[in-house]
C-alpha positions in Angstrom: 2.7 -54.8 7.4 5.9 -56.3 7.2 5.9 -59.3 4.5 9.3 -60.8 4.1 7.5 -63.5 1.5 8.6 -61.7 -1.8 12.2 -60.8 -0.1 13.1 -64.1 0.9 11.7 -65.6 -2.0 14.5 -64.0 -3.8 17.5 -65.9 -1.5 19.0 -67.0 -4.8 19.9 -63.5 -5.8 21.0 -62.9 -1.7 23.2 -65.3 -2.3 25.0 -64.4 -5.5 25.6 -61.1 -3.9 26.6 -62.3 -0.6 29.5 -64.4 -3.0 30.4 -61.7 -4.8 30.7 -59.8 -1.4 33.1 -62.6 -0.2 35.2 -62.7 -3.2 36.1 -59.1 -3.2 36.3 -59.5 0.4 38.9 -61.9 -0.2 41.2 -60.6 -3.0 41.2 -57.3 -1.6 42.3 -57.8 1.9 45.2 -60.6 0.5 46.0 -57.9 -1.7 45.9 -55.3 0.3 47.7 -56.9 3.2 50.7 -57.5 0.9 50.2 -54.1 -0.3 50.7 -53.0 3.4 54.0 -55.5 4.3 55.8 -54.2 1.6 54.7 -50.2 2.3 55.7 -51.1 6.1 59.0 -52.4 5.1 59.9 -49.6 3.1 58.8 -47.1 5.5 61.2 -48.8 7.5 64.3 -49.8 5.3 63.7 -47.8 2.3 65.9 -44.9 1.0 64.8 -41.4 1.7 63.0 -41.1 -1.6 61.3 -44.4 -1.3 59.9 -43.5 2.7 58.5 -40.0 1.3 56.7 -41.7 -1.7 55.3 -44.1 0.7 54.6 -41.6 3.0 52.7 -39.8 0.3 50.5 -42.8 -0.8 49.8 -43.3 2.6 48.2 -39.9 4.0 46.5 -39.5 0.4 44.5 -42.7 0.7 44.0 -42.1 4.4 42.9 -38.5 4.1 40.4 -38.9 1.1 37.0 -40.5 1.2 36.9 -44.2 0.1 33.9 -43.3 -2.4 36.0 -40.6 -4.4 38.8 -43.0 -4.5 36.4 -45.6 -6.4 34.9 -43.0 -8.2 38.0 -41.4 -9.6 39.2 -45.2 -10.4 36.1 -46.1 -12.3 34.5 -42.7 -13.6 38.1 -40.4 -14.0 41.1 -42.8 -15.0 39.5 -43.8 -18.5 39.5 -39.5 -18.8 43.4 -41.0 -19.4 42.8 -43.8 -21.0 42.8 -46.4 -18.4 39.4 -48.2 -18.1 38.2 -50.8 -15.6 35.4 -52.9 -15.6 33.5 -52.8 -12.0 35.0 -56.1 -10.5 38.2 -54.7 -11.0 38.1 -51.4 -10.3 36.4 -52.0 -6.8 39.1 -54.6 -6.3 41.9 -51.9 -7.1 40.3 -49.5 -4.7 39.6 -51.4 -2.2 43.3 -53.1 -2.0 44.9 -49.5 -2.3 43.1 -48.2 0.4 43.2 -51.0 2.6 47.3 -50.9 1.6 47.3 -47.4 3.1 45.9 -48.2 6.3 47.7 -51.7 6.6 50.9 -49.9 6.1 51.0 -47.7 9.2 49.6 -51.0 11.2 51.9 -53.2 10.6 55.0 -50.2 10.6 53.7 -49.7 14.3 54.5 -53.8 15.1 57.5 -53.5 13.4 59.0 -50.4 15.1 58.1 -52.5 18.4 60.4 -55.1 17.6 63.2 -55.2 20.1 66.3 -53.8 18.2 68.2 -56.6 19.7 66.3 -59.5 18.0 67.8 -57.5 14.4 71.5 -57.6 15.6 71.3 -61.1 16.7 69.7 -62.1 13.6 72.6 -59.9 11.5 75.0 -61.8 13.7 74.1 -64.6 12.3 74.7 -63.4 8.7 71.1 -63.1 7.6 70.2 -60.8 5.1 68.1 -58.2 5.4 65.0 -59.5 3.4 65.4 -62.7 5.8 66.0 -60.8 8.9 62.4 -58.9 7.8 60.5 -61.9 6.9 61.6 -64.8 9.5 62.6 -62.4 12.3 60.9 -59.4 12.1 57.8 -59.4 10.6 56.3 -62.3 12.2 56.1 -60.5 16.1 54.9 -57.6 14.4 52.0 -59.2 13.0 51.4 -60.8 16.5 51.3 -57.2 17.8 49.2 -55.7 15.6 46.8 -58.3 14.6 43.8 -57.2 16.7 43.9 -53.6 14.9 44.8 -55.4 11.5 41.9 -57.4 11.9 39.8 -54.4 12.4 40.5 -53.1 9.6 39.8 -56.1 7.4 36.5 -55.9 8.5 35.9 -52.6 7.8 37.3 -53.3 4.1 34.7 -55.9 3.8 32.2 -53.6 5.2 33.4 -51.1 3.0 32.4 -53.5 -0.1 29.1 -52.0 -0.1 30.5 -48.8 -1.5 31.4 -51.1 -4.8 27.0 -50.7 -5.2 27.7 -47.4 -6.6 29.8 -48.7 -9.7 27.4 -51.6 -10.4 29.3 -53.9 -8.9 26.8 -56.9 -8.4 28.0 -57.2 -4.8 25.3 -57.7 -1.3 24.0 -54.1 -1.6 23.7 -54.0 -5.1 21.6 -57.0 -5.3 19.4 -55.8 -2.5 18.9 -52.4 -4.0 17.5 -54.9 -6.9 15.3 -56.8 -5.0 13.3 -54.0 -3.1 13.0 -52.2 -6.6 11.2 -55.3 -7.9 9.3 -56.3 -4.6 8.5 -52.8 -3.4 9.5 -54.0 -0.1 12.4 -51.5 1.1 12.2 -52.2 4.5 12.0 -55.7 4.5 15.4 -55.9 2.4 17.0 -53.6 4.2 16.3 -56.0 7.2 17.3 -58.9 5.7 20.8 -57.3 4.2 21.7 -56.0 7.6 21.6 -59.2 9.4 23.5 -60.6 6.0 26.1 -57.9 7.0 26.1 -58.3 10.7 26.5 -62.2 10.5 29.2 -62.1 8.0 30.9 -59.5 9.8 31.1 -61.4 12.8 32.4 -64.6 11.3 34.9 -62.9 9.4 36.2 -61.2 12.1 36.3 -64.9 14.2 37.8 -66.8 11.4 41.0 -63.9 11.3 41.3 -64.6 15.3 41.5 -68.1 14.8 43.5 -67.7 11.8 46.1 -65.5 12.1 47.5 -67.4 15.4 47.7 -70.8 13.7 49.3 -69.7 10.2 50.2 -66.7 9.5 52.5 -65.9 12.5 52.8 -68.9 14.5 52.4 -67.5 17.5 49.1 -66.1 19.8 48.5 -62.5 19.4 49.7 -60.3 21.8 47.2 -60.5 24.9 45.2 -63.5 23.5 45.7 -67.1 24.9 45.6 -69.6 22.7 
């Protein structure tokens, strides 16, 4: 018979884990998106060597499991003298993983920008950086925002993997609660509902935030 009494009594612990999950998500999504923008710019505007280096980075992280990446960072890098605590290791792994996916998503939006806009900006004497940040990037983000939003939500859910390196996020504290209360089924029902609610709220927030503050116009196919 289901008994949620002991599990629900541990709600402060759930909240602590939820706070760590939210912090991991905000930091890694911010840094990962910025990394993706920088890499997309390198793929489009960089030298041949730069484009090749970024392409290798993207292919590596898009074609290896995230769990292997985070294990390599946390357990592998200490072999060459690079040691990370669990939280910085989680941020690092999530950021570079998102950067690889965001790079290709944003690059698709950049390449869909009409060449006429770029040429018009050049004729006005704008530099390459101003053209990219003021003319090319805002509409590019607008085009790909739905796809980028989905990728950001995936990264939020991927924070659960960070429990494997003892990052005290939501999955980690749930395992602890389940072990202490001997109520595994009830514990995982609660955490499933928490992740579901968190995913829906995060997606809604991104759908609201992007058009109004990040690129100043509604995404393609989305009315204001």
